[in-house]
C-alpha positions in Angstrom: 0.2 -0.1 0.3 1.6 3.4 -0.9 1.2 6.7 0.7 1.0 10.0 -1.2 0.4 13.7 0.6 -2.9 15.3 -0.6 -1.1 18.0 -3.1 0.9 15.1 -4.2 -2.2 12.9 -4.8 -4.0 15.9 -6.3 -1.8 16.6 -9.3 -1.6 12.8 -10.2 -5.2 11.8 -8.9 -6.0 10.2 -12.3 -2.7 8.1 -12.6 -4.4 6.6 -8.9 -7.5 5.8 -9.9 -6.0 4.1 -12.8 -4.1 1.9 -10.3 -6.7 1.5 -8.3 -9.5 0.8 -10.6 -7.1 -1.9 -12.8 -4.4 -2.3 -10.5 -6.4 -3.0 -7.8 -4.3 -1.7 -5.5 -4.5 0.5 -1.8 -3.3 3.7 -1.7 -3.5 6.3 1.7 -3.5 10.2 1.2 -2.3 11.6 4.4 -2.5 15.7 5.3 -0.2 17.1 7.6 1.7 13.6 7.4 -1.6 11.7 8.9 -2.9 9.3 7.0 -6.8 11.4 5.9 -8.3 8.9 3.6 -7.7 6.0 1.6 -8.6 5.1 -2.4 -9.3 1.1 -2.8 -11.4 -0.5 -5.9 -15.1 0.3 -5.5 -16.2 -3.6 -5.5 -14.2 -3.0 -2.1 -16.0 -0.5 -1.0 -19.5 -2.6 -2.1 -18.0 -5.4 -0.1 -17.4 -3.3 2.8 -20.9 -1.4 3.1 -22.4 -5.2 2.4 -20.7 -6.5 5.4 -20.9 -3.3 7.9 -25.4 -3.5 6.8 -25.2 -7.5 7.8 -23.5 -6.7 11.2 -25.8 -3.6 11.8 -29.0 -6.1 11.1 -27.1 -8.7 13.1 -27.1 -6.0 16.2 -30.0 -4.4 15.5 -31.8 -8.6 15.9 -29.8 -9.0 19.0 -31.3 -6.1 20.7 -34.6 -6.9 19.8 -34.3 -10.4 20.4 -33.1 -9.9 24.5 -35.6 -9.0 26.6 -33.8 -6.8 29.0 -33.0 -4.3 26.6 -34.5 -0.9 25.9 -35.5 -1.2 22.3 -38.4 -0.2 20.9 -40.4 -1.1 18.1 -40.3 2.1 14.9 -44.0 1.8 14.6 -44.8 2.5 18.2 -41.2 5.2 18.5 -44.2 7.0 15.7 -46.8 5.9 17.5 -45.0 7.9 21.0 -44.1 10.7 19.0 -47.9 11.4 17.6 -48.7 11.0 21.0 -46.3 13.8 22.4 -47.2 16.0 19.5 -51.0 15.7 20.1 -50.4 16.4 24.1 -48.6 20.0 22.8 -51.2 20.5 20.3 -49.1 20.0 17.3 -50.5 18.6 13.8 -49.4 15.0 13.2 -46.8 15.0 10.8 
């Protein structure tokens, strides 16, 4: 994995994107000497997002199934908010 300062990456962006897209390289861009961003192939980003979504759903399911959790179903939240707004004299959304 190569690292480029932001100014250098900006000047070579087209070349770096080509290397990432065609060579499946990972490139780290630094700002003030510290890692700030990365260029990765779009397929890897999509896979990362899919895995993150799966993990989020698994955590939400685990919380929903835990009888000791303070989880409230979405429809109940909407009902509570509507009741609060009605009590305050606001029109329902």
